[in-house]
TORZABA-824177 format. One record per residue (C-alpha): residue number from 1; residue in one letter; x, z, y. Coordinates in Angstrom, 3 decimals, decimal comma. Example, Ala and Ser with C-alpha at 12.3 -4.5 7.8 and 13.67 -1.06 7.14 Angstrom:
% TORZABA-824177
  nr rest        X        Z        Y
   1    a   12,300    7,800   -4,500
   2    s   13,670    7,140   -1,060
% end
This chain:
% TORZABA-824177
  nr rest        X        Z        Y
   1    m    6,246  -81,937   15,822
   2    e    5,941  -78,972   13,495
   3    t    3,138  -78,182   11,132
   4    k    2,548  -75,557    8,471
   5    d   -0,168  -76,270    5,967
   6    d   -1,497  -73,936    3,339
   7    v    1,750  -73,242    1,440
   8    r    2,653  -69,731    0,456
   9    g    4,771  -69,784   -2,685
  10    g    8,357  -68,824   -1,879
  11    t    7,680  -68,795    1,868
  12    e    8,561  -65,788    3,995
  13    a    5,495  -63,988    5,308
  14    t    6,798  -63,999    8,866
  15    e    6,992  -67,814    8,774
  16    l    3,296  -67,976    7,955
  17    g    2,297  -65,822   10,890
  18    i    1,640  -62,660    8,892
  19    s    2,336  -59,716   11,155
  20    t    4,370  -56,756   10,025
  21    r    1,768  -54,231    9,013
  22    h    1,638  -51,251   11,354
  23    t    0,114  -48,047   10,059
  24    e    0,241  -46,375   13,485
  25    p   -1,104  -47,966   16,681
  26    s    1,342  -48,805   19,437
  27    d    1,416  -50,458   22,845
  28    d    4,543  -52,331   21,728
  29    m    2,715  -54,541   19,231
  30    t    2,716  -58,281   19,810
  31    p   -0,753  -59,812   20,406
  32    f   -0,943  -60,997   16,794
  33    e    0,157  -57,621   15,435
  34    a   -2,505  -55,930   17,559
  35    a   -5,162  -58,402   16,388
  36    t   -4,326  -57,832   12,714
  37    f   -3,949  -54,047   12,997
  38    f   -7,719  -53,555   12,829
  39    f   -8,027  -56,147   10,052
  40    h   -5,611  -54,199    7,850
  41    r   -7,502  -50,992    8,527
  42    s  -10,717  -52,707    7,504
  43    a   -9,061  -54,206    4,419
  44    d   -8,083  -50,671    3,367
  45    r  -11,653  -49,402    3,746
  46    l  -13,066  -52,412    1,898
  47    e  -10,349  -52,158   -0,787
  48    l   -9,490  -55,854   -0,580
  49    r   -7,265  -57,225   -3,286
  50    d   -3,674  -57,889   -2,173
  51    e   -4,061  -61,659   -2,592
  52    m   -7,195  -61,703   -0,427
  53    r   -5,496  -59,531    2,176
  54    e   -2,601  -61,991    2,372
  55    v   -4,926  -64,982    2,764
  56    l   -6,988  -63,354    5,517
  57    a   -4,025  -61,855    7,364
  58    s   -2,193  -65,160    7,704
  59    t   -2,891  -68,503    9,335
  60    y   -3,972  -71,554    7,342
  61    r   -2,309  -74,165    9,555
  62    e   -0,090  -74,042   12,649
  63    l    0,613  -77,156   14,683
  64    a    3,138  -77,058   17,525
  65    v    3,578  -80,174   19,653
  66    q    5,545  -81,504   22,585
  67    v    3,315  -82,665   25,438
  68    p    5,324  -84,890   27,805
  69    v    3,422  -85,529   31,060
  70    r    4,256  -87,883   33,931
  71    m    3,803  -85,832   37,099
  72    d    2,518  -87,188   40,392
  73    d    6,043  -87,298   41,833
  74    g    7,326  -89,428   38,939
  75    r    9,067  -86,666   36,969
  76    v    8,326  -86,138   33,275
  77    v    7,690  -82,512   32,345
  78    v    7,514  -81,493   28,681
  79    f    4,958  -78,796   27,943
  80    r    4,509  -76,942   24,656
  81    g    1,135  -77,045   22,948
  82    y   -0,415  -75,423   19,883
  83    r   -3,472  -75,660   17,670
  84    i   -3,721  -72,880   15,117
  85    q   -6,346  -72,703   12,388
  86    h   -6,660  -69,193   11,017
  87    n   -9,390  -69,329    8,375
  88    g  -12,103  -71,852    7,488
  89    a  -13,900  -70,138    4,619
  90    r  -17,200  -69,933    6,512
  91    g  -17,203  -73,394    8,087
  92    p  -15,316  -75,741   10,434
  93    y  -12,639  -74,154   12,592
  94    k  -13,859  -73,198   16,060
  95    g  -12,024  -71,898   19,093
  96    g  -11,062  -72,618   22,652
  97    i   -8,174  -74,391   24,330
  98    r   -6,228  -72,173   26,728
  99    y   -4,048  -73,471   29,570
 100    h   -1,877  -70,532   30,614
 101    e    1,805  -69,743   30,868
 102    s    1,403  -66,918   28,324
 103    a   -0,222  -69,175   25,695
 104    d    2,720  -69,018   23,304
 105    l    2,623  -69,172   19,517
 106    d    2,014  -65,443   18,991
 107    e   -0,808  -65,221   21,523
 108    v   -2,577  -68,292   20,163
 109    r   -2,230  -66,910   16,612
 110    a   -3,866  -63,675   17,752
 111    l   -6,727  -65,504   19,439
 112    a   -7,281  -67,684   16,368
 113    a   -7,575  -64,605   14,158
 114    l   -9,997  -62,961   16,575
 115    m  -12,143  -66,119   16,470
 116    t  -12,445  -65,815   12,688
 117    w  -13,801  -62,278   13,000
 118    k  -15,921  -63,082   16,060
 119    n  -17,684  -65,987   14,362
 120    a  -18,288  -63,861   11,286
 121    v  -19,667  -60,801   13,065
 122    i  -22,057  -62,904   15,179
 123    d  -22,874  -64,875   11,994
 124    v  -22,354  -68,480   13,070
 125    p  -21,071  -70,881   10,380
 126    f  -17,561  -71,397   11,748
 127    g  -14,040  -70,382   10,905
 128    g  -11,497  -69,331   13,506
 129    a   -9,007  -71,419   15,471
 130    k   -7,410  -71,500   18,903
 131    g   -5,329  -73,889   20,960
 132    g   -3,139  -73,598   23,983
 133    v   -0,709  -75,327   26,275
 134    q    1,901  -73,263   28,095
 135    c    1,433  -74,267   31,721
 136    e    0,168  -73,006   35,069
 137    p   -2,968  -75,101   35,680
 138    a   -3,295  -73,940   39,294
 139    l    0,008  -75,704   40,048
 140    l   -1,117  -79,026   38,536
 141    s   -3,157  -81,673   40,309
 142    s   -6,394  -82,919   38,774
 143    a   -4,635  -86,136   37,727
 144    e   -1,815  -84,165   36,082
 145    l   -4,313  -81,969   34,233
 146    e   -6,107  -85,055   32,969
 147    r   -2,894  -86,661   31,722
 148    l   -1,876  -83,368   30,082
 149    t   -5,276  -83,041   28,379
 150    r   -5,377  -86,600   27,084
 151    r   -1,821  -86,401   25,735
 152    f   -2,437  -83,021   24,070
 153    t   -5,682  -84,281   22,521
 154    g   -3,859  -87,256   21,047
 155    m   -1,212  -84,968   19,552
 156    i   -3,739  -82,728   17,748
 157    a   -6,405  -85,375   17,039
 158    y   -5,698  -85,676   13,329
 159    i   -6,489  -82,014   12,589
 160    i   -9,686  -81,738   14,654
 161    g  -13,104  -83,265   13,984
 162    v  -16,843  -82,594   14,176
 163    n  -16,817  -81,096   10,671
 164    r  -13,196  -79,936   10,734
 165    d  -12,229  -78,218   13,993
 166    i  -14,200  -78,143   17,260
 167    p  -12,360  -77,053   20,457
 168    a  -14,026  -75,465   23,496
 169    p  -13,035  -74,182   26,951
 170    d  -11,010  -71,018   27,395
 171    m   -8,852  -69,502   30,129
 172    g   -7,574  -72,258   32,416
 173    t   -9,897  -74,937   31,014
 174    n  -13,486  -75,898   31,794
 175    a  -16,225  -78,472   31,230
 176    q  -14,170  -81,192   32,912
 177    v  -11,249  -80,621   30,543
 178    m  -13,662  -80,837   27,601
 179    a  -15,008  -84,134   28,961
 180    w  -11,457  -85,537   29,020
 181    m  -10,858  -84,278   25,480
 182    m  -14,067  -85,840   24,218
 183    d  -13,223  -89,155   25,852
 184    a   -9,635  -89,156   24,552
 185    y  -10,815  -88,437   21,008
 186    g  -13,536  -91,073   21,365
 187    h  -10,917  -93,764   21,982
 188    r   -9,928  -93,298   18,324
 189    a  -13,213  -92,353   16,667
 190    g  -15,922  -93,812   18,893
 191    h  -18,448  -91,785   20,874
 192    t  -18,215  -88,303   19,339
 193    p  -19,846  -85,675   21,577
 194    g  -19,713  -83,026   18,839
 195    i  -15,909  -82,996   18,835
 196    v  -15,875  -80,365   21,606
 197    t  -18,337  -77,882   23,056
 198    g  -18,589  -76,580   26,598
 199    k  -18,933  -80,166   27,884
 200    p  -20,900  -81,176   30,975
 201    v  -24,607  -81,335   30,184
 202    e  -24,573  -85,031   31,118
 203    l  -22,195  -85,720   28,210
 204    g  -24,077  -83,761   25,571
 205    g  -23,287  -80,226   26,678
 206    s  -25,847  -77,473   26,244
 207    p  -27,884  -75,889   29,011
 208    g  -26,751  -72,301   29,404
 209    r  -23,217  -72,816   28,057
 210    e  -21,469  -72,087   31,361
 211    e  -22,933  -68,600   31,688
 212    a  -23,197  -67,919   27,938
 213    t  -20,252  -65,531   27,553
 214    g  -21,326  -63,450   30,547
 215    r  -24,931  -63,471   29,380
 216    g  -23,841  -62,300   25,938
 217    v  -21,796  -59,472   27,482
 218    v  -24,883  -58,279   29,350
 219    i  -27,112  -58,560   26,269
 220    c  -24,669  -56,476   24,215
 221    g  -24,135  -54,033   27,062
 222    r  -27,867  -53,455   27,451
 223    e  -28,347  -52,963   23,703
 224    a  -25,461  -50,477   23,645
 225    a  -26,757  -48,630   26,712
 226    k  -30,171  -48,293   25,049
 227    r  -28,542  -46,918   21,905
 228    m  -26,643  -44,414   24,082
 229    d  -29,793  -43,335   25,987
 230    m  -28,480  -44,854   29,220
 231    t  -31,015  -46,435   31,582
 232    w  -29,724  -49,875   32,606
 233    s  -31,161  -49,697   36,120
 234    d  -29,261  -46,438   36,681
 235    c  -25,925  -47,809   35,456
 236    s  -22,983  -48,490   37,746
 237    i  -20,641  -51,226   36,490
 238    a  -17,018  -52,091   37,313
 239    i  -15,734  -55,504   36,201
 240    q  -12,064  -56,449   36,075
 241    g  -12,015  -60,216   36,510
 242    f  -14,209  -62,524   38,587
 243    g  -13,667  -65,874   36,911
 244    n  -16,395  -67,575   34,930
 245    v  -17,028  -64,639   32,581
 246    g  -16,691  -61,920   35,216
 247    y  -18,858  -63,753   37,732
 248    w  -21,727  -64,420   35,345
 249    t  -21,525  -60,924   33,880
 250    a  -21,803  -59,443   37,378
 251    a  -24,583  -61,789   38,485
 252    l  -26,719  -61,308   35,374
 253    a  -26,122  -57,548   35,166
 254    a  -27,268  -57,160   38,776
 255    e  -30,193  -59,542   38,285
 256    q  -31,382  -57,288   35,459
 257    g  -31,192  -54,149   37,603
 258    a  -27,725  -52,627   37,184
 259    k  -25,469  -51,797   40,145
 260    v  -22,154  -53,675   40,204
 261    v  -19,790  -51,449   42,199
 262    a  -16,453  -53,237   41,709
 263    v  -14,975  -56,594   40,737
 264    s  -11,458  -58,009   40,943
 265    d   -9,384  -61,161   40,596
 266    v   -5,647  -61,672   40,102
 267    a   -4,879  -60,514   43,663
 268    g   -6,879  -57,281   43,504
 269    g  -10,425  -55,998   43,775
 270    t  -13,185  -54,647   45,959
 271    y  -15,253  -51,473   45,483
 272    n  -18,512  -50,263   46,998
 273    k  -20,087  -47,202   45,424
 274    d  -23,516  -48,302   46,691
 275    g  -23,225  -51,707   44,986
 276    l  -21,662  -54,992   46,042
 277    d  -23,546  -57,843   47,705
 278    l  -22,724  -60,406   45,014
 279    e  -24,193  -63,390   46,867
 280    a  -22,006  -62,684   49,902
 281    l  -19,032  -62,033   47,630
 282    s  -19,530  -65,352   45,834
 283    r  -19,671  -67,207   49,177
 284    h  -16,481  -65,406   50,199
 285    q  -14,718  -66,422   46,978
 286    k  -15,786  -70,074   47,315
 287    q  -13,790  -70,186   50,546
 288    s  -10,712  -69,712   48,318
 289    l  -10,349  -66,117   49,403
 290    s   -9,491  -63,223   47,101
 291    v  -12,274  -60,762   46,402
 292    s   -9,815  -58,072   47,551
 293    e  -10,296  -59,365   51,131
 294    f  -14,089  -59,013   51,008
 295    d  -15,304  -56,921   53,939
 296    g  -18,287  -55,596   51,993
 297    g  -16,153  -53,149   50,027
 298    d  -12,936  -51,162   49,920
 299    k   -9,776  -52,778   48,573
 300    v   -8,622  -51,543   45,151
 301    s   -5,924  -52,746   42,785
 302    n   -6,711  -54,058   39,307
 303    e   -5,195  -50,882   37,884
 304    e   -7,297  -48,638   40,138
 305    l  -10,485  -50,500   39,230
 306    l  -10,115  -49,525   35,582
 307    e  -10,096  -45,850   36,518
 308    l  -13,049  -45,839   38,939
 309    e  -16,058  -43,575   38,554
 310    c  -18,643  -45,758   36,808
 311    d  -20,944  -45,757   33,802
 312    i  -19,801  -49,061   32,296
 313    l  -16,352  -50,659   32,540
 314    i  -16,058  -54,352   31,675
 315    p  -12,517  -55,753   31,353
 316    a  -13,074  -59,517   31,731
 317    a   -9,592  -60,793   32,548
 318    i   -6,539  -60,650   30,259
 319    h   -5,369  -58,771   27,175
 320    g   -3,665  -55,393   27,095
 321    v   -4,933  -54,019   30,429
 322    i   -6,127  -50,752   28,848
 323    h   -3,109  -49,075   27,274
 324    c   -1,894  -45,627   26,328
 325    k   -0,708  -44,871   29,883
 326    n   -4,107  -45,350   31,552
 327    a   -6,664  -44,907   28,740
 328    g   -6,867  -41,155   29,308
 329    r   -7,900  -41,711   32,941
 330    i  -10,831  -44,019   32,225
 331    k  -14,062  -42,356   33,343
 332    a  -16,647  -44,846   32,088
 333    k  -18,948  -43,797   29,236
 334    l  -19,012  -47,341   27,829
 335    v  -16,320  -50,048   27,786
 336    v  -17,601  -53,563   27,072
 337    e  -14,741  -55,921   26,209
 338    a  -15,536  -59,265   27,840
 339    a  -11,870  -60,357   27,599
 340    n  -10,006  -60,950   24,343
 341    g   -7,897  -57,957   23,318
 342    p   -8,078  -55,999   26,601
 343    t   -7,511  -52,674   24,812
 344    t   -4,350  -51,938   22,838
 345    p   -4,725  -50,214   19,462
 346    a   -3,080  -47,070   20,874
 347    a   -5,481  -47,002   23,827
 348    d   -8,426  -47,546   21,501
 349    e   -7,650  -44,273   19,737
 350    i   -7,361  -42,407   23,041
 351    l  -10,713  -43,733   24,247
 352    n  -12,339  -42,790   20,948
 353    d  -10,851  -39,271   21,087
 354    n  -12,180  -38,894   24,636
 355    g  -15,707  -39,873   23,624
 356    v  -15,679  -43,281   25,322
 357    t  -17,719  -45,869   23,417
 358    v  -15,999  -49,255   23,139
 359    l  -18,016  -52,379   22,429
 360    p  -15,314  -54,595   20,873
 361    d  -14,379  -58,078   22,020
 362    i  -15,238  -59,766   18,716
 363    l  -18,856  -58,788   19,388
 364    a  -19,207  -58,426   23,149
 365    n  -17,782  -61,794   24,202
 366    a  -19,275  -63,834   21,358
 367    g  -21,974  -65,333   23,580
 368    g  -19,783  -68,325   24,408
 369    v  -19,154  -69,360   20,824
 370    t  -22,784  -68,697   19,939
 371    v  -24,024  -71,187   22,516
 372    s  -21,162  -73,494   21,492
 373    y  -22,719  -73,404   18,020
 374    f  -26,081  -74,316   19,543
 375    e  -24,408  -77,184   21,425
 376    w  -22,788  -78,441   18,224
 377    v  -26,153  -78,306   16,451
 378    q  -27,784  -80,255   19,302
 379    n  -25,043  -82,905   19,145
 380    i  -25,472  -83,306   15,379
 381    q  -29,267  -83,510   15,749
 382    q  -28,950  -85,786   18,788
 383    f  -31,665  -83,673   20,351
 384    r  -31,378  -81,399   23,370
 385    w  -32,859  -77,912   23,553
 386    e  -34,367  -76,508   26,738
 387    a  -32,455  -73,742   28,541
 388    d  -35,166  -71,186   27,704
 389    q  -34,740  -71,872   23,980
 390    v  -30,948  -71,565   24,242
 391    n  -31,190  -68,217   26,027
 392    f  -33,877  -66,953   23,634
 393    e  -31,791  -67,816   20,578
 394    l  -28,674  -66,286   22,188
 395    k  -30,463  -63,015   22,863
 396    k  -31,785  -62,928   19,309
 397    k  -28,315  -63,500   17,827
 398    m  -26,476  -61,064   20,092
 399    s  -29,075  -58,301   19,810
 400    k  -29,188  -58,554   16,039
 401    a  -25,400  -58,428   15,706
 402    t  -25,092  -55,495   18,117
 403    n  -27,673  -53,473   16,225
 404    q  -26,008  -54,314   12,893
 405    v  -22,682  -53,036   14,231
 406    f  -24,242  -49,830   15,574
 407    s  -26,034  -49,240   12,262
 408    r  -22,846  -49,807   10,245
 409    a  -20,966  -47,428   12,547
 410    e  -23,598  -44,715   12,219
 411    q  -23,834  -45,042    8,449
 412    g  -20,100  -44,986    7,882
 413    g  -19,013  -42,609   10,648
 414    l  -16,979  -45,438   12,194
 415    t  -16,146  -46,634   15,668
 416    l  -17,969  -49,775   16,775
 417    r  -14,718  -51,746   16,488
 418    d  -14,129  -50,618   12,915
 419    a  -17,759  -51,332   12,026
 420    a  -17,577  -54,834   13,540
 421    f  -14,368  -55,602   11,656
 422    d  -15,828  -54,332    8,383
 423    i  -18,859  -56,609    8,750
 424    a  -16,700  -59,598    9,679
 425    v  -13,986  -59,118    7,074
 426    q  -16,542  -58,541    4,338
 427    r  -18,349  -61,776    5,216
 428    v  -15,181  -63,867    5,349
 429    a  -13,766  -62,341    2,158
 430    h  -17,026  -63,025    0,315
 431    a  -17,054  -66,654    1,502
 432    a  -13,429  -67,108    0,408
 433    e  -14,207  -65,523   -2,959
 434    v  -17,225  -67,655   -3,795
 435    r  -15,459  -70,841   -2,649
 436    g  -12,680  -70,037   -5,109
 437    y   -9,862  -69,707   -2,595
 438    i   -8,047  -67,248   -4,840
% end
């Protein structure tokens, strides 16, 4: 087991997770370097002191653990797990648990940093953290996933807590995984529903949490479209990804009048310029069939979907899908980042030069953590809100943050990403300052 606490004197910066500072954007950056590129640019504009820059650019604590799991066939497989706490100046650490083969140390660091800025820009009282186990969950049985989850929870239990660090679902995890985590933690601490969010409603989860990220994407997208004089009911939308976030984004966007013309999963996508029948597509997917085989549209690849004729493009799958080789061919007027880090720094500049508006991930996909905050509040109060109240409060939070970012961008002549980072970094730096961190 390895852990790095808050020690900096005489320690190499690279050991603490501080990326090499890049002054020019590149597609060759690691995920953490890409995540901190925009932070450093914001720190320059805000004229942060060097000591504050170092604190905010690095991780507070990194925990790497072995996760030995007895498989159904009797073998023991050792997985690698991480919990990384980036910054807690504004409150307890908050961030999801990702089960994915790419969830290595650098990726989890990047996601933890993005959570710090996301929680700050949406203005919920949390710091940023992230966790991950390098595995392929689709290849594990339900019993193997449960054993993996319980073992991993036990390994990180001493650095999480209701007022310390609150995990949530992420790629490859869901409400069931959170239920196992809550139960495993409860064996040590007693019944503690507030230890995780994104739980089943029956165990203290919040109504509206499942669709919260997708709902937040649509709220932000509609606010941005209004600011850009685009009529929502006239908008055509292409969505890369049809998991939880992609599905709910598509369903809610269509419910509110937009035309969803394309969606995709890992095997490919489907496109219909007149709009997809999402109910039929959902039934098709529930039969364990790829959306690319849907007979209500034409087959397209994930790469082709990004370059389709549409008004709004929503990458809702994995990071780095928009890069310098395809950014110049994107035809959408508005890109809404439902995934974490879907656009490389180099591609971001190309999109900006081409007049494409990008609603950044730290704002656009903050609906999930916002409703996670509401769930945490409900658990602490031991009182459940109605779904209508959850959705009302989510819309209020997301709309306010979106308009603050647009206003900051207009006042400073900035991109929306730069404006969002400036708001977030300023808030975190102020909290660190008044707490006396440095």
